[in-house]
C-alpha positions as CSV (number, residue, x, y, z in Angstrom):
1,S,-18.8,29.1,51.1
2,H,-20.7,31.9,52.8
3,I,-18.9,31.1,56.1
4,M,-15.5,31.0,54.4
5,S,-16.0,34.4,52.9
6,E,-16.5,35.9,56.3
7,Y,-13.5,34.0,57.7
8,V,-10.7,36.3,59.0
9,R,-7.2,35.0,59.5
10,M,-5.6,35.2,62.8
11,T,-2.7,37.6,63.2
12,D,0.7,36.5,64.4
13,K,0.1,38.5,67.6
14,E,-3.0,36.5,68.2
15,R,-1.2,33.2,67.6
16,D,1.6,34.3,69.9
17,Q,-0.9,35.1,72.6
18,I,-2.5,31.6,72.2
19,D,0.9,30.0,72.4
20,Q,1.7,31.9,75.6
21,D,-1.7,31.1,77.1
22,A,-1.4,27.4,76.1
23,Q,2.0,27.1,77.7
24,I,0.8,28.7,81.0
25,F,-2.3,26.4,81.0
26,M,-0.2,23.3,80.4
27,R,2.2,24.3,83.2
28,T,-0.7,25.0,85.5
29,C,-2.2,21.5,84.7
30,A,1.2,19.8,85.4
31,D,1.4,21.6,88.7
32,A,-2.1,20.7,89.7
33,I,-1.4,17.0,88.8
34,Y,1.7,17.1,91.0
35,Q,-0.2,18.6,93.9
36,L,-3.0,16.0,93.5
37,R,-0.4,13.3,93.5
38,T,1.2,14.5,96.7
39,E,-2.2,14.8,98.4
40,A,-3.9,11.7,96.9
41,H,-2.6,9.3,99.6
42,K,-3.0,11.4,102.7
43,G,-5.2,9.7,105.2
44,V,-6.1,6.8,102.9
45,Q,-5.8,3.4,104.5
46,S,-7.0,1.1,101.6
47,A,-4.4,-0.1,99.2
48,Q,-7.1,-0.4,96.6
49,V,-8.0,3.3,96.9
50,K,-4.3,4.2,96.7
51,E,-3.8,2.1,93.6
52,H,-6.9,3.5,92.0
53,R,-5.9,7.1,92.6
54,T,-2.4,6.4,91.3
55,A,-3.8,4.9,88.1
56,V,-6.2,7.8,87.6
57,L,-3.4,10.4,88.1
58,D,-1.1,8.4,85.8
59,F,-3.8,8.4,83.1
60,I,-4.4,12.2,83.5
61,E,-0.6,12.9,83.4
62,D,-0.2,10.7,80.3
63,Y,-3.1,12.5,78.6
64,L,-1.5,15.9,79.4
65,K,1.8,14.7,77.9
66,R,0.0,13.6,74.7
67,V,-1.7,17.0,74.4
68,C,1.6,18.8,75.0
69,K,3.2,16.7,72.3
70,L,0.5,17.5,69.8
71,Y,0.7,21.2,70.7
72,S,4.5,21.1,70.2
73,E,4.1,19.5,66.8
74,Q,1.6,22.0,65.7
75,R,3.8,24.9,66.9
76,A,6.8,23.4,65.1
77,I,4.8,23.4,61.9
78,R,3.9,27.1,62.4
79,V,7.5,28.0,63.1
80,K,8.6,26.1,60.0
81,R,6.1,27.9,57.9
82,V,7.3,31.3,59.2
83,I,10.9,30.4,58.4
84,D,10.0,29.2,54.9
85,K,8.0,32.4,54.3
86,K,11.0,34.5,55.4
87,R,13.3,32.6,53.0
88,L,11.0,33.4,50.1
């Protein structure tokens, strides 16, 4: 309860900044995965190494997609709450 009494709510401006930073970060991660995918097979002779790198990049890309989906769902909840608050 002591911790909760010192808890300060975030402002809408802070939430907007987090949203903006998150979108930039997710875009940066997607670009990095794309670059890794294009460079992953350069100079590699072994089919096993190529397959392994492809699987790892697929896993990372899937994880990023799941994180983005979770973020989108949370953002949708926030937007819905703002809309509901304005209706009242």
